[in-house]
Backbone bond lengths (Angstrom), bond angles and torsions (degrees), N, CA, C in turn:
res aa  C-N    CA-C-N  psi(-1)  N-CA   C-N-CA  omega(-1)  CA-C   N-CA-C  phi
1 A - - - 1.480 - - 1.460 112.80 -
2 I 1.329 118.14 -27.53 1.449 120.20 -177.12 1.539 110.10 -68.44
3 A 1.324 118.08 -36.14 1.500 120.05 179.48 1.528 107.52 -63.92
4 L 1.293 119.42 -34.98 1.534 122.07 178.05 1.500 109.83 -64.71
5 Q 1.334 118.62 -33.80 1.442 121.93 -178.67 1.509 113.56 -79.14
6 L 1.392 114.90 -42.51 1.489 118.57 -173.56 1.525 114.52 -84.53
7 A 1.353 115.56 -25.70 1.508 117.93 -173.58 1.552 111.78 -56.47
8 P 1.355 117.21 -46.14 1.485 114.63 -177.61 1.543 111.75 -62.59
9 K 1.306 119.70 -33.20 1.473 122.49 178.59 1.531 110.49 -68.12
10 L 1.352 115.45 -29.78 1.454 117.75 -179.59 1.555 112.46 -92.31
11 G 1.270 115.74 -9.64 1.452 120.50 179.38 1.516 116.17 77.73
12 I 1.326 117.64 25.44 1.453 122.07 176.78 1.526 108.74 -129.23
13 S 1.330 115.77 167.96 1.458 117.09 -179.24 1.523 110.59 -77.23
14 P 1.323 117.27 149.58 1.485 120.88 178.93 1.531 110.45 -58.32
15 L 1.306 118.97 -37.39 1.460 121.31 178.82 1.493 112.63 -61.77
16 E 1.335 114.90 -44.32 1.486 120.30 179.43 1.510 108.93 -64.39
17 L 1.381 119.00 -45.71 1.454 119.80 178.75 1.499 114.40 -61.07
18 A 1.305 116.67 -42.46 1.483 121.01 -179.44 1.563 106.54 -63.86
19 R 1.279 119.31 -42.85 1.470 120.02 -179.66 1.574 112.12 -62.00
20 E 1.355 113.67 -38.72 1.450 116.74 178.03 1.529 113.27 -66.24
21 W 1.304 117.05 -38.26 1.430 121.84 176.30 1.519 112.77 -64.11
22 V 1.361 114.94 -47.94 1.479 118.43 178.17 1.517 111.13 -61.83
23 A 1.317 117.95 -33.24 1.475 118.68 179.77 1.518 111.66 -66.46
24 C 1.345 116.30 -24.21 1.485 122.58 -177.97 1.559 111.57 -82.98
25 L 1.305 117.17 -15.03 1.469 121.78 -176.05 1.549 109.86 -70.54
26 P 1.315 116.89 139.99 1.527 118.76 175.70 1.528 108.70 -70.37
27 E 1.295 116.42 155.33 1.437 122.30 177.75 1.537 108.78 -65.01
28 N 1.325 116.47 135.52 1.455 121.41 179.61 1.543 108.28 -144.26
29 A 1.335 115.95 113.76 1.446 121.32 -174.88 1.516 110.47 -70.17
30 D 1.345 118.57 -14.51 1.464 121.16 -178.23 1.527 113.10 -82.10
31 F 1.333 118.11 -19.81 1.453 120.65 -177.68 1.521 111.04 -132.67
32 A 1.294 115.07 142.15 1.459 123.19 171.97 1.517 106.45 -104.11
33 V 1.299 117.24 123.34 1.501 123.19 -175.14 1.501 106.74 -116.01
34 S 1.299 117.20 127.67 1.391 121.42 177.94 1.609 111.48 -135.96
35 V 1.266 117.00 165.09 1.468 122.63 176.16 1.498 109.54 -117.42
36 T 1.303 116.79 130.86 1.438 119.61 176.47 1.558 110.91 -125.87
37 P 1.310 118.55 147.83 1.444 119.04 179.20 1.530 112.40 -58.97
38 P 1.335 119.24 145.50 1.426 127.53 6.28 1.561 116.78 -88.58
39 G 1.343 116.19 5.56 1.457 120.45 -178.41 1.544 111.00 155.29
40 W 1.287 115.85 21.13 1.469 119.19 177.89 1.484 111.75 -75.19
41 I 1.337 118.11 141.30 1.427 124.76 174.53 1.537 106.20 -106.47
42 D 1.293 117.04 112.90 1.485 121.56 -176.63 1.515 107.18 -104.38
43 C 1.337 116.09 132.70 1.457 123.28 176.32 1.516 107.24 -120.99
44 Q 1.381 115.31 131.28 1.407 120.31 -177.18 1.512 108.47 -130.75
45 L 1.305 120.37 133.20 1.420 123.32 176.84 1.522 109.07 -70.26
46 T 1.306 117.13 128.78 1.494 120.07 -179.14 1.491 111.16 -83.02
47 D 1.316 115.37 163.62 1.487 118.69 177.23 1.539 110.72 -57.16
48 A 1.327 118.48 -40.36 1.436 121.98 179.12 1.536 110.80 -63.64
49 G 1.344 118.46 -38.78 1.458 123.13 178.16 1.521 110.92 -66.95
50 L 1.377 117.00 -41.31 1.448 119.13 176.55 1.494 111.47 -65.98
51 A 1.356 116.83 -39.77 1.461 119.03 177.79 1.533 113.20 -60.89
52 R 1.342 116.26 -40.32 1.489 122.53 179.24 1.590 107.32 -64.30
53 W 1.298 114.76 -44.75 1.485 118.57 179.43 1.553 110.80 -61.45
54 L 1.311 114.71 -45.78 1.481 118.39 -179.13 1.508 108.94 -62.51
55 Q 1.323 118.37 -44.49 1.415 122.14 179.77 1.525 113.16 -61.81
56 S 1.336 118.44 -34.72 1.435 124.53 178.98 1.561 107.72 -63.23
57 W 1.300 120.59 -30.81 1.421 125.81 -178.56 1.511 110.56 -75.33
58 T 1.347 117.96 -24.83 1.492 118.44 178.19 1.488 109.37 -78.03
59 R 1.347 117.70 -16.94 1.459 120.16 -177.26 1.477 113.47 -99.50
60 C 1.352 121.54 -12.41 1.422 123.90 179.27 1.497 111.24 -130.71
61 P 1.324 116.49 66.91 1.507 118.44 -176.67 1.531 112.69 -63.85
62 D 1.373 116.79 -19.84 1.473 119.58 -178.30 1.494 112.21 -101.62
63 S 1.337 115.74 40.09 1.527 117.33 -178.24 1.498 113.14 -99.97
64 T 1.326 116.05 17.05 1.478 117.62 176.66 1.551 109.14 -78.60
65 P 1.269 117.51 159.51 1.458 120.26 -177.73 1.523 110.97 -63.91
66 N 1.382 113.49 150.49 1.456 117.71 -179.90 1.511 114.98 -74.25
67 T 1.340 118.63 -10.51 1.411 121.39 179.66 1.505 110.43 -74.63
68 R 1.332 113.29 148.74 1.497 119.63 -179.58 1.477 107.11 -79.23
69 I 1.333 117.73 127.68 1.419 124.34 179.25 1.511 107.05 -104.32
70 P 1.359 115.89 125.67 1.510 118.43 -179.77 1.510 110.87 -65.12
71 P 1.268 119.36 142.86 1.481 121.13 -179.43 1.522 108.56 -67.41
72 P 1.358 114.35 152.48 1.501 117.65 175.42 1.533 110.96 -64.66
73 A 1.271 117.31 161.25 1.431 121.54 179.33 1.598 111.39 -61.37
74 N 1.335 115.99 -36.46 1.404 118.04 176.88 1.530 106.93 -123.70
75 P 1.310 119.37 95.12 1.444 123.29 -173.36 1.536 112.50 -78.57
76 F 1.352 119.49 -11.68 1.433 122.57 -169.04 1.525 113.98 -55.39
77 P 1.379 118.19 -47.96 1.500 117.25 -177.44 1.530 113.00 -56.01
78 I 1.382 116.04 -42.28 1.450 117.55 -178.47 1.480 112.46 -74.78
79 Q 1.379 118.79 -31.24 1.444 124.24 178.40 1.537 108.62 -67.47
80 Y 1.328 116.52 -41.89 1.429 123.06 177.87 1.547 111.53 -64.65
81 A 1.294 117.98 -44.07 1.435 122.80 176.38 1.509 110.50 -59.97
82 R 1.324 118.30 -46.85 1.448 123.05 176.86 1.507 113.49 -57.05
83 A 1.343 113.79 -45.88 1.485 119.60 -177.06 1.546 108.88 -65.95
84 R 1.347 117.38 -41.36 1.497 118.24 178.72 1.525 111.13 -67.27
85 C 1.336 116.69 -37.11 1.438 118.83 178.91 1.568 111.36 -64.69
86 C 1.331 115.13 -42.04 1.483 118.98 178.98 1.565 110.02 -64.94
87 S 1.371 113.58 -38.57 1.466 117.51 178.41 1.550 111.03 -65.00
88 L 1.371 116.88 -40.89 1.466 120.42 -179.73 1.513 109.16 -66.59
89 L 1.336 117.69 -39.66 1.483 118.69 177.82 1.476 112.87 -62.67
90 R 1.349 118.03 -42.38 1.479 120.02 177.53 1.534 110.76 -63.64
91 L 1.307 117.09 -39.83 1.487 123.33 178.59 1.568 107.79 -61.97
92 A 1.262 117.79 -48.65 1.435 119.12 177.69 1.452 113.78 -60.45
93 E 1.353 117.06 -38.82 1.462 120.36 175.87 1.499 112.11 -63.64
94 G 1.340 114.74 -41.44 1.466 119.95 179.64 1.504 112.51 -63.13
95 E 1.329 116.48 -30.02 1.483 120.64 179.42 1.524 112.80 -89.60
96 G 1.361 116.40 5.92 1.458 121.79 177.82 1.543 115.64 75.20
97 L 1.304 118.06 18.34 1.464 119.26 -179.94 1.486 114.07 -86.61
98 I 1.305 116.77 -26.90 1.443 123.17 177.45 1.489 112.29 -140.47
99 D 1.352 117.52 162.28 1.466 122.27 171.32 1.499 106.88 -116.44
100 L 1.297 117.01 130.70 1.497 121.85 179.28 1.522 111.04 -113.07
101 Q 1.312 112.52 153.95 1.439 122.82 175.46 1.520 108.39 -127.54
102 M 1.327 117.46 123.61 1.450 121.34 178.91 1.508 110.25 -82.24
103 M 1.329 115.62 135.66 1.452 120.37 179.10 1.488 107.67 -136.34
104 G 1.343 117.21 84.44 1.439 122.59 -173.49 1.511 108.42 65.02
105 N 1.310 118.97 -124.93 1.489 122.72 179.00 1.571 110.65 -86.65
106 D 1.310 118.32 -5.69 1.468 122.81 178.70 1.504 111.94 -95.28
107 V 1.288 113.99 152.68 1.462 124.06 176.54 1.529 109.20 -121.38
108 E 1.315 116.64 131.08 1.438 120.34 178.39 1.563 108.15 -116.17
109 I 1.288 116.46 133.84 1.473 122.06 175.53 1.544 105.01 -84.53
110 I 1.304 115.55 116.45 1.507 118.43 -178.30 1.540 111.83 -101.54
111 A 1.311 118.71 -18.11 1.447 120.32 175.60 1.560 106.86 -153.39
112 P 1.352 116.37 142.22 1.428 128.89 2.63 1.527 109.99 -71.04
113 D 1.269 116.20 155.99 1.436 124.93 179.22 1.552 111.42 -134.31
114 P 1.286 120.83 107.05 1.477 127.95 6.13 1.539 108.86 -82.26
115 L 1.332 114.12 162.92 1.464 121.65 172.19 1.516 107.88 -61.40
116 P 1.342 117.80 145.25 1.500 119.45 -179.47 1.527 111.14 -82.92
117 W 1.348 113.30 74.90 1.482 119.69 177.44 1.532 114.15 -67.49
118 L 1.353 111.69 -31.67 1.461 119.13 -175.09 1.494 113.28 -105.06
119 D 1.330 117.50 148.74 1.486 121.00 178.84 1.565 107.42 -89.07
120 D 1.368 114.67 -173.31 1.450 117.58 -177.55 1.533 115.26 -63.64
121 T 1.315 117.04 -20.64 1.459 121.94 -179.70 1.596 109.85 -94.04
122 Q 1.275 116.86 8.76 1.459 124.34 -177.56 1.502 113.80 65.33
123 G 1.351 116.45 23.72 1.430 122.96 171.33 1.509 111.61 -94.81
124 L 1.350 115.05 149.63 1.445 119.09 -177.91 1.549 108.30 -64.71
125 R 1.345 114.10 136.11 1.472 119.10 179.65 1.556 111.06 -67.97
126 L 1.302 118.62 -27.02 1.432 123.06 -175.33 1.505 108.42 -78.31
127 Q 1.295 118.96 98.64 1.458 122.83 -175.36 1.504 114.81 -118.91
128 H 1.338 117.06 -20.88 1.501 121.09 179.23 1.478 108.36 -64.32
129 P 1.335 119.74 141.20 1.451 122.42 178.50 1.593 112.97 -54.96
130 A 1.308 115.62 -35.85 1.476 117.63 178.58 1.528 110.94 -69.58
131 E 1.351 118.53 -35.45 1.499 120.91 174.13 1.500 109.35 -64.78
132 R 1.305 116.77 -44.09 1.461 118.21 -179.84 1.566 112.59 -66.55
133 A 1.293 116.69 -34.81 1.469 121.27 179.17 1.533 109.04 -67.20
134 L 1.333 117.14 -41.48 1.469 121.62 177.30 1.552 110.20 -62.66
135 M 1.360 114.64 -45.57 1.412 120.40 175.60 1.521 113.17 -52.55
136 G 1.326 113.94 -49.83 1.463 119.92 177.46 1.471 114.06 -57.42
137 Q 1.269 116.93 -39.64 1.479 119.37 179.15 1.514 111.63 -70.53
138 L 1.322 117.80 -35.84 1.450 120.54 177.91 1.567 109.56 -65.02
139 V 1.284 117.53 -39.08 1.506 124.38 178.77 1.524 104.24 -64.16
140 A 1.370 117.51 -47.27 1.517 119.82 -176.98 1.542 110.99 -60.59
141 I 1.368 115.93 -38.95 1.451 119.86 177.71 1.550 111.85 -64.39
142 V 1.280 116.82 -43.34 1.490 120.22 177.53 1.528 110.20 -61.11
143 D 1.352 116.12 -42.13 1.442 121.14 177.52 1.499 110.02 -61.41
144 A 1.326 117.87 -46.02 1.464 122.47 179.48 1.520 111.61 -60.79
145 L 1.367 117.00 -37.33 1.482 118.80 -179.10 1.529 110.81 -71.91
146 E 1.273 115.29 -24.49 1.518 118.08 -178.88 1.538 109.65 -80.52
147 D 1.295 119.49 -15.75 1.499 122.67 -178.37 1.476 108.67 -93.25
148 P 1.390 117.71 109.44 1.490 119.06 -177.99 1.456 113.54 -63.33
149 K 1.354 120.27 -16.08 1.437 119.78 179.49 1.500 110.75 -88.80
150 A 1.310 120.40 -10.07 1.457 123.83 -176.23 1.539 106.81 -87.76
151 I 1.282 118.70 70.82 1.488 122.04 178.92 1.496 112.26 -76.67
152 D 1.354 117.58 -34.96 1.420 123.06 -177.06 1.552 111.06 -83.93
153 L 1.263 115.82 97.33 1.501 118.25 -179.36 1.509 111.92 -96.84
154 G 1.381 115.24 16.06 1.444 116.79 -179.21 1.489 115.73 -60.21
155 K 1.357 117.51 -48.63 1.434 120.72 -179.08 1.518 112.17 -68.36
156 P 1.339 119.20 -44.35 1.479 117.06 174.91 1.519 113.75 -62.11
157 A 1.349 116.48 -34.57 1.461 117.53 178.60 1.563 112.40 -69.26
158 I 1.340 115.26 -36.45 1.482 117.62 176.09 1.543 109.84 -66.28
159 K 1.329 117.17 -40.74 1.471 120.76 178.91 1.540 110.30 -64.56
160 L 1.344 117.88 -41.09 1.447 122.31 177.43 1.517 109.87 -61.65
161 G 1.295 117.69 -48.30 1.460 122.40 178.15 1.487 112.22 -57.49
162 A 1.302 116.96 -44.14 1.507 121.34 178.65 1.527 110.20 -67.44
163 A 1.268 117.51 -38.45 1.483 119.95 179.31 1.535 110.01 -65.94
164 F 1.381 116.95 -38.23 1.398 119.68 179.57 1.535 110.53 -70.46
165 E 1.365 116.39 -37.22 1.464 117.68 176.00 1.531 111.84 -61.54
166 G 1.340 115.45 -42.68 1.461 119.67 174.21 1.479 113.77 -59.92
167 F 1.278 118.32 -44.68 1.427 123.15 174.54 1.509 114.44 -60.09
168 Y 1.332 115.79 -48.23 1.455 122.74 -178.04 1.512 111.05 -62.52
169 S 1.370 116.10 -40.33 1.430 118.22 -176.37 1.548 113.40 -80.42
170 Q 1.343 118.36 -20.27 1.457 120.56 -172.49 1.541 113.95 -108.85
171 C 1.323 117.04 -14.68 1.482 121.70 -177.12 1.533 111.35 -117.07
172 R 1.295 115.43 131.84 1.498 121.34 179.46 1.567 104.68 -75.96
173 I 1.287 113.99 132.09 1.426 121.93 175.97 1.523 110.94 -124.39
174 L 1.335 115.30 117.81 1.429 121.85 179.97 1.550 111.83 55.73
175 G 1.309 115.58 39.33 1.464 121.41 178.32 1.470 117.12 76.52
176 R 1.379 115.96 6.16 1.427 118.50 -179.83 1.536 111.41 -104.83
């Protein structure tokens, strides 16, 4: 939108201005940047960028804010999702697919490192709509945790629980 506002003052088209700005950006494998008429600059997180972000969360399980967050009114959906995740992690460890390290109540995946988020074509392995919906809710929860004003995590927790339910019912995990 900024190219649309500044271009008339500079005497060039918004599309030309946006293209000039994008040409000045450094290369970044995490984002794909494009220009669309009439002068919009679109940024999209690439699969490689999402994979790096996901991997960073496997290395810093204690990166949640230090403030105490009140529990949602109905914690069951998120408790159920956590219990199922822990069960699936133990099952994967039992089948030799991953190595886990217990750290108090937290579990860290120590191998494989990095996790194989990408396929041979460098595309994200998570392609099923339910996988993508769950990923979207995980990103939304992280965003909510970063906002100091977002104390009520009840709605995001319910959405995350529902997304996990959809994922768990629609996607085969370890042959189950």
